KOLKOLKE-794261 format. One record per residue: residue in three letters; x, y, z of N, C-alpha, C in turn. Coordinates in steps of 0.2 Angstrom, whole numbers, padded with zeros to 4 digits, always signed. Example, Ala and Ser with C-alpha at 12.3 -4.5 7.8 and 13.67 -1.06 7.14 Angstrom:
% residues 2
ALA+0066-0028+0039+0062-0022+0039+0066-0016+0039/SER+0064-0011+0035+0068-0005+0036+0064+0000+0039/
//
This chain:
% residues 293
UNK+0016+0106-0154+0010+0103-0156+0004+0108-0158/UNK+0003+0108-0164-0005+0112-0168-0009+0109-0165/UNK-0014+0113-0166-0023+0111-0165-0024+0106-0171/UNK-0019+0107-0176-0022+0105-0182-0019+0095-0182/UNK-0012+0096-0179-0011+0090-0178-0014+0084-0174/UNK-0017+0089-0169-0022+0086-0164-0027+0082-0166/UNK-0031+0086-0171-0036+0083-0174-0033+0077-0180/UNK-0028+0076-0180-0026+0069-0186-0025+0062-0184/UNK-0025+0058-0185-0023+0050-0183-0029+0047-0180/UNK-0028+0042-0177-0033+0036-0175-0037+0038-0169/UNK-0034+0045-0164-0035+0046-0159-0042+0053-0159/UNK-0043+0055-0166-0047+0060-0168-0054+0058-0165/UNK-0057+0064-0159-0062+0064-0157-0062+0060-0150/UNK-0055+0058-0149-0056+0054-0142-0048+0057-0137/UNK-0048+0062-0141-0042+0065-0135-0046+0068-0129/UNK-0041+0068-0125-0045+0071-0118-0045+0079-0118/UNK-0050+0080-0115-0050+0087-0112-0045+0090-0109/UNK-0043+0098-0109-0038+0102-0103-0043+0103-0099/UNK-0040+0101-0092-0042+0103-0085-0038+0105-0080/UNK-0039+0110-0078-0035+0117-0072-0035+0111-0068/UNK-0028+0113-0066-0025+0109-0059-0030+0113-0054/UNK-0033+0119-0054-0039+0120-0048-0045+0116-0047/UNK-0046+0115-0053-0052+0111-0054-0052+0103-0053/UNK-0045+0100-0052-0046+0093-0050-0046+0093-0043/UNK-0051+0089-0041-0052+0085-0033-0052+0080-0032/UNK-0049+0078-0026-0049+0071-0025-0054+0068-0021/UNK-0058+0065-0026-0065+0061-0023-0064+0053-0018/UNK-0058+0052-0021-0057+0044-0020-0050+0044-0017/UNK-0049+0042-0010-0043+0044-0007-0038+0036-0006/UNK-0034+0037-0009-0028+0030-0010-0022+0031-0005/UNK-0022+0026+0000-0019+0025+0007-0015+0019+0007/UNK-0008+0020+0008-0005+0014+0010-0001+0015+0017/UNK-0002+0010+0020+0000+0010+0028+0004+0002+0028/UNK+0011+0004+0030+0015-0002+0033+0017-0001+0040/UNK+0018-0006+0043+0021-0007+0049+0024-0014+0052/UNK+0028-0014+0060+0030-0021+0061+0024-0024+0063/UNK+0026-0032+0065+0021-0036+0068+0019-0033+0074/UNK+0012-0035+0075+0009-0032+0082+0008-0023+0083/UNK+0009-0021+0077+0008-0015+0079+0002-0011+0077/UNK-0004-0016+0075-0011-0014+0075-0014-0013+0068/UNK-0010-0015+0063-0012-0013+0056-0020-0015+0054/UNK-0021-0021+0056-0028-0024+0054-0034-0020+0061/UNK-0031-0018+0064-0034-0014+0072-0039-0007+0068/UNK-0034-0005+0062-0034+0001+0061-0042+0002+0057/UNK-0045-0005+0056-0052-0007+0053-0056-0003+0059/UNK-0056-0004+0063-0061-0001+0069-0064+0005+0068/UNK-0058+0010+0068-0060+0017+0066-0062+0019+0061/UNK-0060+0016+0057-0065+0016+0050-0072+0015+0050/UNK-0074+0009+0053-0081+0007+0054-0084+0010+0057/UNK-0080+0014+0063-0086+0018+0067-0086+0025+0064/UNK-0082+0026+0058-0083+0032+0057-0089+0031+0051/UNK-0092+0026+0050-0097+0024+0046-0095+0023+0038/UNK-0089+0022+0037-0089+0017+0030-0091+0010+0028/UNK-0092+0012+0022-0095+0003+0021-0088+0000+0018/UNK-0086-0005+0022-0080-0006+0021-0080-0014+0016/UNK-0077-0014+0013-0075-0024+0009-0067-0023+0008/UNK-0066-0029+0014-0059-0031+0014-0057-0038+0010/UNK-0052-0037+0007-0048-0041+0001-0044-0046+0006/UNK-0045-0051+0009-0041-0054+0014-0037-0058+0010/UNK-0031-0058+0012-0026-0063+0008-0023-0066+0014/UNK-0022-0065+0019-0017-0068+0025-0020-0076+0026/UNK-0016-0080+0029-0017-0087+0029-0021-0088+0036/UNK-0024-0094+0036-0028-0095+0041-0035-0095+0041/UNK-0039-0098+0046-0045-0098+0046-0048-0090+0047/UNK-0045-0086+0051-0050-0079+0051-0045-0075+0047/UNK-0041-0077+0042-0037-0073+0037-0033-0067+0041/UNK-0032-0069+0047-0028-0063+0050-0032-0056+0053/UNK-0039-0058+0053-0045-0055+0054-0046-0054+0063/UNK-0043-0058+0066-0044-0060+0073-0047-0052+0078/UNK-0042-0048+0076-0044-0040+0080-0050-0037+0079/UNK-0052-0039+0073-0060-0035+0072-0064-0040+0071/UNK-0066-0047+0073-0069-0051+0072-0076-0049+0078/UNK-0077-0046+0080-0082-0043+0085-0086-0038+0080/UNK-0083-0036+0075-0088-0032+0069-0090-0034+0065/UNK-0096-0032+0062-0098-0036+0056-0095-0032+0049/UNK-0089-0032+0048-0087-0029+0042-0087-0035+0036/UNK-0088-0033+0030-0089-0038+0024-0080-0040+0023/UNK-0081-0046+0022-0073-0047+0018-0075-0051+0012/UNK-0069-0053+0010-0069-0058+0002-0062-0063+0002/UNK-0061-0068+0004-0055-0071+0004-0053-0072-0002/UNK-0045-0067-0004-0043-0069-0010-0037-0073-0007/UNK-0037-0079-0009-0031-0084-0008-0027-0087-0015/UNK-0029-0083-0020-0024-0083-0024-0023-0078-0030/UNK-0019-0075-0034-0017-0071-0036-0022-0069-0041/UNK-0024-0075-0045-0030-0075-0050-0038-0072-0046/UNK-0040-0075-0041-0044-0071-0037-0044-0065-0036/UNK-0037-0064-0033-0038-0056-0031-0038-0052-0035/UNK-0034-0052-0042-0035-0049-0049-0043-0049-0050/UNK-0046-0056-0051-0053-0056-0054-0059-0051-0047/UNK-0059-0051-0041-0062-0046-0037-0059-0040-0039/UNK-0055-0037-0039-0053-0029-0040-0057-0028-0046/UNK-0055-0033-0052-0057-0030-0058-0065-0029-0060/UNK-0068-0035-0053-0076-0033-0052-0076-0027-0049/UNK-0075-0026-0046-0075-0019-0041-0075-0012-0045/UNK-0068-0013-0050-0068-0007-0056-0075-0007-0060/UNK-0076-0011-0062-0080-0011-0068-0087-0010-0065/UNK-0090-0013-0058-0095-0011-0056-0095-0005-0050/UNK-0089-0001-0052-0089+0005-0047-0091+0005-0039/UNK-0085+0000-0034-0086-0002-0031-0091-0007-0027/UNK-0098-0009-0032-0101-0013-0029-0099-0020-0030/UNK-0101-0024-0025-0099-0031-0024-0106-0035-0022/UNK-0106-0040-0025-0111-0044-0022-0118-0042-0020/UNK-0120-0036-0025-0125-0031-0024-0125-0026-0018/UNK-0121-0024-0017-0119-0020-0011-0115-0016-0014/UNK-0115-0008-0012-0111-0003-0012-0106-0001-0007/UNK-0099-0003-0008-0095+0001-0004-0091+0006-0005/UNK-0088+0009-0001-0085+0016-0002-0078+0017+0001/UNK-0076+0012+0003-0068+0008+0006-0067+0002+0004/UNK-0062+0000+0001-0059-0006+0000-0052-0007+0003/UNK-0052-0011+0006-0046-0014+0012-0043-0018+0009/UNK-0035-0019+0007-0032-0025+0007-0027-0025+0012/UNK-0029-0032+0014-0025-0034+0020-0023-0042+0020/UNK-0017-0042+0017-0010-0036+0017-0008-0037+0009/UNK-0004-0031+0007-0002-0034+0000+0004-0038+0003/UNK+0007-0037+0007+0015-0043+0009+0012-0050+0006/UNK+0005-0052+0010+0004-0059+0009+0001-0058+0000/UNK-0002-0053-0002-0005-0053-0008+0002-0054-0014/UNK+0009-0051-0012+0013-0052-0017+0016-0059-0017/UNK+0015-0064-0012+0019-0070-0010+0013-0075-0016/UNK+0007-0071-0016+0003-0076-0020+0005-0075-0026/UNK+0008-0068-0028+0011-0066-0035+0017-0073-0037/UNK+0021-0074-0031+0026-0076-0031+0024-0084-0032/UNK+0019-0086-0030+0017-0092-0031+0014-0092-0038/UNK+0010-0088-0041+0009-0088-0047+0015-0088-0053/UNK+0019-0084-0050+0026-0083-0056+0030-0092-0056/UNK+0030-0093-0050+0032-0103-0051+0029-0106-0053/UNK+0022-0105-0055+0018-0110-0058+0019-0108-0066/UNK+0020-0102-0067+0020-0101-0075+0027-0102-0076/UNK+0033-0101-0073+0038-0104-0073+0041-0112-0074/UNK+0036-0114-0069+0035-0122-0070+0039-0124-0062/UNK+0042-0119-0059+0046-0121-0053+0042-0124-0047/UNK+0046-0126-0042+0044-0130-0036+0045-0124-0031/UNK+0051-0121-0030+0053-0117-0026+0057-0109-0029/UNK+0059-0106-0027+0063-0100-0028+0070-0103-0030/UNK+0073-0105-0026+0079-0105-0026+0081-0112-0028/UNK+0076-0119-0031+0079-0126-0034+0082-0127-0039/UNK+0083-0132-0043+0085-0134-0047+0080-0134-0054/UNK+0081-0133-0059+0078-0134-0066+0076-0139-0067/UNK+0068-0141-0070+0066-0147-0070+0070-0152-0077/UNK+0072-0156-0077+0074-0159-0082+0083-0159-0083/UNK+0085-0153-0078+0092-0152-0079+0095-0150-0072/UNK+0097-0157-0069+0099-0155-0061+0107-0151-0061/UNK+0108-0148-0066+0114-0146-0065+0113-0137-0065/UNK+0108-0135-0067+0107-0129-0068+0103-0125-0063/UNK+0104-0120-0057+0099-0118-0052+0096-0113-0058/UNK+0089-0112-0052+0085-0106-0057+0086-0099-0055/UNK+0085-0096-0060+0087-0088-0061+0083-0085-0057/UNK+0083-0084-0049+0079-0080-0046+0074-0073-0049/UNK+0080-0070-0052+0078-0063-0056+0073-0065-0059/UNK+0070-0070-0064+0065-0071-0067+0058-0070-0062/UNK+0057-0074-0058+0051-0074-0053+0050-0068-0050/UNK+0057-0065-0047+0056-0057-0045+0053-0054-0049/UNK+0057-0052-0055+0055-0048-0061+0047-0049-0062/UNK+0043-0057-0063+0036-0056-0064+0032-0054-0058/UNK+0035-0054-0052+0032-0052-0046+0031-0043-0047/UNK+0036-0040-0048+0036-0035-0048+0033-0032-0054/UNK+0031-0037-0060+0027-0033-0066+0019-0034-0062/UNK+0018-0040-0060+0011-0040-0058+0009-0036-0051/UNK+0014-0035-0047+0013-0032-0042+0011-0023-0044/UNK+0014-0022-0049+0013-0015-0052+0005-0016-0055/UNK+0005-0021-0058-0002-0023-0061-0008-0021-0057/UNK-0008-0024-0050-0014-0027-0047-0014-0019-0045/UNK-0010-0016-0040-0009-0010-0038-0013-0005-0042/UNK-0013-0005-0049-0014-0001-0054-0022-0001-0055/UNK-0024-0009-0055-0031-0009-0054-0036-0007-0048/UNK-0032-0010-0044-0036-0006-0035-0035+0001-0036/UNK-0032+0003-0039-0031+0013-0040-0037+0015-0043/UNK-0039+0009-0048-0045+0011-0053-0052+0012-0051/UNK-0053+0007-0043-0057+0006-0040-0061+0014-0038/UNK-0068+0014-0038-0072+0021-0037-0072+0020-0030/UNK-0067+0019-0025-0070+0020-0018-0062+0022-0016/UNK-0063+0023-0008-0057+0025-0005-0054+0018-0004/UNK-0047+0019-0005-0043+0012-0004-0039+0013+0001/UNK-0039+0008+0006-0032+0006+0011-0027+0001+0009/UNK-0023-0001+0008-0018-0006+0006-0013-0005+0013/UNK-0012-0010+0015-0007-0012+0022-0004-0018+0019/UNK+0003-0017+0023+0009-0021+0021+0013-0021+0028/UNK+0016-0028+0028+0020-0028+0035+0028-0024+0032/UNK+0032-0024+0038+0037-0020+0037+0042-0025+0037/UNK+0048-0024+0033+0054-0028+0032+0060-0022+0033/UNK+0067-0025+0031+0072-0021+0031+0074-0023+0025/UNK+0076-0016+0021+0079-0017+0015+0088-0016+0016/UNK+0092-0019+0013+0100-0019+0014+0104-0020+0007/UNK+0107-0013+0006+0111-0014+0001+0118-0015+0002/UNK+0122-0015-0003+0130-0016-0002+0132-0022+0002/UNK+0140-0021+0005+0143-0027+0008+0146-0022+0013/UNK+0148-0026+0019+0154-0025+0023+0155-0017+0023/UNK+0159-0012+0024+0160-0006+0028+0154-0003+0023/UNK+0151-0005+0017+0147-0001+0013+0139-0002+0014/UNK+0138-0006+0017+0130-0011+0019+0127-0005+0023/UNK+0123-0003+0019+0117+0000+0023+0110-0003+0023/UNK+0106+0000+0029+0100-0005+0031+0094+0000+0033/UNK+0089-0001+0033+0082+0003+0035+0076-0001+0033/UNK+0071+0004+0035+0065-0001+0036+0060+0000+0030/UNK+0057-0004+0027+0053-0003+0021+0047-0008+0021/UNK+0043-0007+0017+0038-0011+0015+0041-0018+0013/UNK+0039-0024+0017+0040-0031+0017+0036-0034+0009/UNK+0038-0031+0003+0037-0034-0004+0043-0039-0007/UNK+0039-0041-0012+0045-0046-0015+0051-0040-0020/UNK+0056-0042-0019+0061-0040-0024+0064-0033-0021/UNK+0067-0029-0024+0072-0024-0021+0067-0018-0025/UNK+0064-0018-0030+0061-0011-0034+0054-0009-0030/UNK+0051-0013-0028+0043-0013-0027+0043-0009-0020/UNK+0048-0012-0014+0047-0007-0008+0048+0001-0009/UNK+0051+0001-0013+0054+0008-0014+0049+0013-0018/UNK+0046+0009-0023+0042+0012-0028+0035+0013-0026/UNK+0032+0008-0025+0024+0008-0021+0023+0013-0018/UNK+0026+0015-0013+0025+0019-0008+0023+0027-0011/UNK+0026+0028-0017+0028+0035-0020+0020+0034-0024/UNK+0012+0031-0025+0010+0030-0028+0004+0033-0025/UNK+0002+0032-0018-0005+0034-0015-0006+0040-0014/UNK-0009+0044-0013-0010+0049-0009-0006+0050-0003/UNK-0007+0044+0002-0003+0044+0008-0001+0039+0009/UNK+0006+0037+0011+0010+0033+0013+0012+0032+0019/UNK+0008+0030+0024+0010+0030+0033+0013+0025+0034/UNK+0018+0026+0040+0022+0020+0043+0019+0021+0051/UNK+0016+0015+0053+0013+0013+0057+0019+0011+0063/UNK+0020+0015+0069+0025+0013+0073+0021+0015+0080/UNK+0025+0012+0086+0021+0013+0092+0026+0015+0097/UNK+0025+0021+0099+0030+0026+0102+0027+0026+0111/UNK+0030+0023+0116+0030+0023+0124+0021+0021+0126/UNK+0020+0016+0120+0014+0012+0122+0009+0014+0118/UNK+0010+0021+0112+0005+0025+0109+0007+0022+0101/UNK+0000+0021+0096+0001+0021+0090+0002+0028+0087/UNK+0005+0025+0083+0007+0033+0079+0007+0032+0071/UNK+0004+0036+0067+0007+0035+0059+0014+0041+0060/UNK+0018+0040+0056+0023+0043+0051+0022+0045+0047/UNK+0020+0052+0046+0019+0055+0039+0025+0058+0035/UNK+0031+0058+0037+0035+0060+0034+0041+0057+0033/UNK+0046+0057+0027+0052+0053+0027+0056+0056+0031/UNK+0061+0049+0034+0065+0050+0040+0072+0047+0036/UNK+0077+0051+0034+0083+0046+0030+0081+0042+0025/UNK+0080+0036+0024+0078+0033+0018+0071+0030+0020/UNK+0068+0030+0026+0062+0026+0029+0054+0031+0027/UNK+0052+0029+0021+0049+0032+0018+0041+0035+0021/UNK+0038+0039+0019+0031+0041+0023+0030+0048+0019/UNK+0023+0049+0019+0021+0057+0015+0014+0057+0015/UNK+0012+0062+0014+0005+0064+0013+0004+0070+0008/UNK+0000+0070+0003-0001+0076+0000-0006+0079+0001/UNK-0005+0085+0003-0009+0089+0007-0012+0095+0003/UNK-0017+0099+0007-0018+0105+0001-0015+0110+0004/UNK-0013+0116+0000-0010+0119-0001-0009+0125+0007/UNK-0004+0125+0010-0002+0129+0015-0003+0126+0021/UNK-0005+0119+0021-0007+0114+0026-0001+0110+0029/UNK+0000+0109+0036+0006+0107+0037+0003+0102+0044/UNK+0005+0095+0043+0005+0088+0046+0012+0088+0052/UNK+0011+0087+0057+0017+0084+0063+0020+0078+0061/UNK+0026+0076+0061+0030+0071+0059+0024+0064+0060/UNK+0022+0065+0067+0022+0059+0071+0012+0060+0073/UNK+0008+0057+0070+0000+0059+0072-0002+0053+0074/UNK-0010+0055+0077-0014+0049+0079-0016+0045+0075/UNK-0017+0038+0074-0017+0033+0069-0025+0033+0068/UNK-0027+0040+0064-0035+0039+0062-0035+0040+0054/UNK-0037+0034+0051-0038+0034+0044-0043+0040+0041/UNK-0049+0038+0045-0054+0043+0043-0051+0052+0042/UNK-0047+0054+0048-0044+0059+0048-0039+0060+0042/UNK-0036+0057+0040-0031+0056+0034-0036+0056+0028/UNK-0040+0053+0027-0045+0053+0020-0047+0060+0019/UNK-0051+0063+0025-0053+0070+0025-0049+0075+0024/UNK-0043+0074+0026-0037+0077+0026-0037+0081+0019/UNK-0034+0073+0016-0031+0074+0009-0038+0077+0005/UNK-0045+0076+0006-0048+0078+0002-0051+0086+0001/UNK-0046+0088+0007-0046+0095+0009-0050+0098+0016/UNK-0050+0094+0018-0052+0097+0027-0048+0097+0032/UNK-0045+0104+0031-0040+0106+0035-0040+0105+0043/UNK-0047+0104+0044-0049+0104+0051-0047+0097+0056/UNK-0045+0094+0050-0042+0086+0053-0035+0086+0055/UNK-0031+0091+0055-0026+0092+0057-0026+0091+0065/UNK-0031+0094+0067-0032+0096+0074-0034+0087+0077/UNK-0039+0084+0073-0040+0079+0075-0033+0074+0075/UNK-0028+0074+0070-0021+0070+0069-0019+0071+0076/UNK-0016+0077+0076-0012+0080+0081-0013+0080+0088/UNK-0007+0073+0092-0007+0071+0098-0007+0077+0103/UNK-0011+0075+0108-0011+0079+0115-0003+0082+0117/UNK-0002+0087+0119+0004+0089+0122+0006+0081+0126/UNK+0012+0082+0127+0017+0076+0130+0014+0069+0129/UNK+0011+0068+0124+0010+0060+0122+0014+0059+0116/UNK+0018+0061+0114+0022+0060+0108+0030+0061+0112/UNK+0033+0052+0110+0039+0053+0112+0045+0058+0109/UNK+0049+0059+0110+0054+0064+0107+0059+0061+0102/UNK+0059+0054+0104+0063+0050+0098+0060+0044+0097/UNK+0058+0044+0091+0055+0038+0089+0059+0032+0087/UNK+0055+0026+0086+0060+0020+0086+0060+0020+0076/UNK+0064+0024+0074+0066+0023+0069+0072+0021+0067/UNK+0074+0016+0064+0080+0015+0061+0083+0016+0055/UNK+0089+0024+0058+0092+0026+0051+0096+0022+0047/UNK+0096+0025+0042+0102+0020+0037+0109+0022+0040/UNK+0113+0015+0040+0120+0016+0044+0125+0014+0036/UNK+0130+0017+0039+0137+0015+0034+0142+0014+0037/UNK+0143+0007+0039+0149+0006+0044+0156+0009+0042/UNK+0160+0012+0045+0166+0014+0043+0165+0019+0038/UNK+0160+0022+0036+0161+0028+0032+0158+0035+0036/UNK+0162+0040+0035+0162+0045+0040+0157+0051+0034/
//
């Protein structure tokens, strides 16, 4: 494309400038964490708080405490997001106000959790479709069952939309999700592996590729660890500065992950467990294909 063609058309005067890759720096780090029940996903807030971050929790979980009992001894700010519309409105407000909410400036937003946030999306989708349940009968026609692909398609679309909004907030972002199991195929061709517990088949495999770091939280020999690399089909990864390498299993320090992604290679030492503290065989369920050699 010539320079002349760039000056033509409705984008005249609004085309973005050329930026060298060496000039692009990560100011606000986006992190995705998923793990099984009782692995301590919410408790990761404790280390962030002690590291001095101004945190705003977007709380989507059920119950009076919104699943935040483990950090109830800490004065961390939270906003209840009990519907998709509320979650979207809060996220858009944070984008428009560059991380400020209720006249306070934050530098880290913590969504706890995306799993239940996606359940809110499903609820919204059923309202839009006029359904009472995903696998029910269409109103006015008791012979025709719902096409569940409609609501799952809606959930996937809205899930991507809310993540894009969250990524635009000028703060660090931590999104946590529960761990589920993805199963594809039948019989001897059936395969299963751990994934983030999100609605549908696409999002659990798609969304972990978006952030600067996607980490699986596990427990090894009584110690919590982040898995930092994909094993089999179980997704994990961290975008690291050139020449920097991380162990596959590291200490669960989100503040160190954030600083490392920003270019502080000294955080590798903080993240590396002490000798003898890491199990040689982690509890990672590998994909299996029964009867297939």
